[in-house]
N, C-alpha and C positions, 0 to 999 in steps of 0.2 A: 559021402553024399554032400556034406557041407562044402567041400572043396569044389565039387561038380556044380553045385548051385551058384557058388561065387563066380565060377568061370562062365556059366551061362548068363549071369547077370552082367558081367563085364562085356561079353559079346553083344548083349542086347543094348547096352549103353553105347558101345561103339557104333552099332548100326543106327541108333537114334541120332547120334552126332553126325553121321554121314548124311542121313536123310534131312537133317536140319541145316545142312550147309547152304549158305546163301547162293541162290541161282545167279549165274554170271552170264555176260555176253562178251564177245570179242570185237576188238578193233584191229582188223588185219591191214597192215601197212605195206605198201609196195612202192618204194621211192628210189629212183635212179639218183646217182651221185650222192649217196648218203651212207655207203658201206662204212662200218666202223663207228658211226655216230650213234649216240644214245637218243632215242625218241622218248619223250615224256608225255604221258596222258594226264590231262588236267581237267578239273571241274571246279568252278568257283574259285579259281586261283590256286587250288590245292593239287599237289601231285598224287595221283591215284596208282600209277604203275609206270614202269619204264622197261625198255628192252633195247639191246644193241642191234642195229640193222646189219644183217648179213645177207649177201647176195640179193640185195634190194629189199629183203623181207624182214618183218618183225610182227609179233603178235602181242597185243596188249589186252588185258582182261580187267573187268570191273563188275561189281555186283549190280544187278538190276535195281533201279531206284523207282520210287513211286510215281514220279512225274517225268514228263518228256522234256528234260532240260538239255542245255547245250554242253558239249564236251569240247576239248581242244587238244591238239598235239603240238609239241614244241621241240625244235632242235636248237642247240646253242648258237648255231650259225644264223638263225632267223632273227629278225627284228621284233616280231610279235607272234603270238600263237596263232594257229589255224583253227578256227571254231567251226563246229558242225553239229547237226542233230543226229541222233542214233535210233530213235524210237525204241530204245532199250532192247535192241537185237543186234546180231552180228552184222557188221558193215565192212566195207572195203574202201580204203583210200589209195588211190593210184596216181602217180605223177612223177615230177622231177623236183628234188629237194632245192634245186637252184631257182625254181619258179613256183613257189608255194601258192601263188594266186591261181595257178592253173590246175592244181590238184583236184581230182574228181572224187566225189564221195558217192558210193553206190550202196543201195540196200535200205535207205531211209526215205519214206514217203514225205516226211516233214522236210527233210533236206531238199528233196526234189522240188517242193513248193518254194523254198528259199532260193534255190538255183533259178527257178523260173522268174521269180521277182527280180533277182539280180540281173538276169539276162535282159528283161524289159527295161530296167533302170539304165543299164549301160548302153543299150541300143538307143534309148531316148537321149541320153547324154551326148553320144556321138553325133546323132542327127542334129541336135540343137547347136553343137559346136561347129558343125559343117555349114549351117545355114546362116549366111552373113546378114540376112534380113532380120534376124531375131536379136534383140538387145540382150546382152549377157545377163542383165538383172532379171529380165523376163524369163530367160531360160532357167535360171536358178529357181525362180518361183514355180515354174512348171514341174521341175524335178521335185521340189518340196511338196507340191500338191500330189504328185504321184505317190510319195511316201505316205502322206496324210490319208489319202483315199484308201490305200491298202489297210492301214491300221484301223480306219473307221469302219470299213466294210467287213473286216475279219477280226472282230474284237477278242474272240476266244482262241484264236490260232496262235500258238507260241511263236510262229514266224512273225506275226504282226508285232509282238512284244519286242522281238529282236530288232525289227525295222525301226520301231519307236526309239529304242535306245541307241542303235547304230547311227541313226541320222538325227539325233537330238540336237546337234549343233545348228541345224537348219531352222529350228523353231524357237520362239520366245516362250517364256514361262506359261502364259495364258493358253497358248496353243497346246503345249504339252499337257497341261492340266485338263484341257477339254478332251484330249484323246484318252487319258487315264480314266477320267470320269465315265466315258463311254464304255470302256472295258469293264469297269466295275458294275456299271448298269446292266451289261450283258450277263455277267456272272460275278457276283460279289465274293465268291470263294477263290477266285483266281489269284495265284501268288507265285508266278514264275520268277526265276532269277532276274531275267531282263526287265520284267515289269518292276520288280523291287529296285533295281538299279536306276530305272527311269524316275521312280518316285523319289529316291534319295537325291538324284541329280537335280530335279526341279526344286526341291526344298533348298538346296545349296544355292541354286541359281537365283531364286527369289531373294535370298539373303544379300546378294551383291548387285542388285539393280540400283538405278539412279534413285537417290533419296535415302539410301541406307547408309549407316555408319560404316567406315572402313573396317576390314578385318586385318589386324596388324600381323606382320611377319618380319623375320630377320633372315637374311641370307648373306653369304660372303661375296665380296667383290673379287676381281681376278687376283688380287694380292693377298687374299685370305682375310681381309678385314670385314667384320660383320657390319651390315647396313640394315637399319630398322626403318621400316616404311614410315611410321608415325613421326619419327625424328627427322627424317629427310623432308617430309611434307610440311613440317611446321612453318607457318607464316608464308606459304607460297601456294601457287596452283601447280599441281603435280600430275603428270600423265604417267600411269603405270603401264608400260608397254610389254606385252608378252609376245615373244618372237623366238626365232632360232636361225642360225646361219644356214641350215639345210632347207629352209622353207622358202620356196620361190616367191610366194605371195608376200611374205614378210619383207624380203629384200626389195620387192617392187614398192612396198609401202614406206620403206625407210626414208626416201627423199622428202616425202611430205612431212614426216616427223622432224627431219633435219631443218626444213624450211620454217616450220612453226617455232622450233627451238631457237634458231638464229634470229628470228624476228622479235620474239617476245621474252627471251631469257633474261635480258636486262630489265624487263618490266615485271618480273616475278614469276615467270613460267619455268618449270623444270621438268625433266623426264627421268624416270627410273626404268631401265631396261631389265627385264627378267627373261633370261635365256633358257630355252628348252633343249639346249645342247647337251651332249655327253662328251664331246671332244673339245677340250679347252683350247687347243691350238686353232681349230677351225672357228670356234666362237670368237677368239680375239682377232683372228685374221679378218673376219667379216666386220667386226667393230671398226677396225682400222680402214678397211676398204670403203665402207659405207659412210665413214666420217661421223660415227656415233660418239660424240664427245661428252655425253652425260654419264652418270653413274650406271654401271652395269653389275648385275648380280646373277648368280646361278648356283644350284646345288649339283649341277652336271648329272641330273637323273632323267633327262629327256622328258617324256610324257609323264614321268613320275614326279616331276617338280612339285615340291610341297606347297609353294605359293600358288601355283597353278591350280592345285586341288582345292585350295581355300576359295578361289575365285571361279570355280567350276569352268575351267578353260578346257573346252572339248575340241577346239580348233585354234589355229593361229594364222595370222596375227589377230590379237584382241587387245583391247586396252580399257582402262578405267581412269577417268579424269576425276581427281579428288581435290576438295577445297575445305578447309576448316574441319577435317576429319570425316567428311561426308562424300560419298560418291555422287557427283553431279551429272555425269554422262558416261555412257558406255559405247565402245566400239566406234569411235569417230575416225573418219578418214578423209583425205583430200581437203576440199574446201570446207566441209563440215567441221573438220578439226580446227582449221585456222579460224573460222567464224566463231566457234564455241570458245576457244581460248581468248579471242578478242573480247567477246561478250562478258566472260567471267572476270576478265581484268579491267573491264570498263573502258576499253580502248576503241 
């Protein structure tokens, strides 16, 4: 009898364990040109599951979470993960691994809202670019307001929080703070991952505005020699220029920086280039081709550049003009760069 009772107790325990198993949902992947590759499921930068793609198909599983947060899949051949909403239920991702931007996500209503927003944004962008009567700066402002309006009108929608963080580079700190305050006013309990990221970003961004002391850093030059910002800047006016060889806008901006350097270097102006490259050869080839004769550094981590993180660099080119250990101006270009350098040097 005692043995039978122990057996029944063990069976009951096993059944309880089975019933308490965390409920899961699936991410079904169907990708052409990906057979044999491992696809990784991520959330908040952490890998949750992985599977090898066979005959285009793979299935990933993850426990249902309490919030409707974003997930992502990643292949080693991709430059960045593909993010999406799941609504905590089975979804399907279909497309071509060689064209991740065209992968379709099916089964999530939240993702459908994001897709609709993206469609409207890209259509507006194409229309503005095709209209020669619209000044590019005015077009950028219209796109910026398209994002602002969505975030403002849908404060409790996780898609709005994604839009806020995704397009944070378009806004100044006051504008970001205004949107965040509106979200908290609508629901003070909201705490999505993208909202938290936006809050962290704006805190860092406020720390590196004009009038703030510099944040020091050290990175290596192409020869492996460490270069420290505060030491290089001592006794001079220094432009910290964040750029990359693969960035078309950076390459277009380089002649203006070269012109300012050539005109004012002998009068106390210097430049420190911080590259967001990962390929050293491409970086140095661009330095040579564009005539960037000032000090260059990089940790070759691309968007993961540590100095870029300190200065909240969400797009490039960006720059910070520093003097006497203080940031005196941000993101100068063209005539504005030349004029500010001249003013700071008293020329």
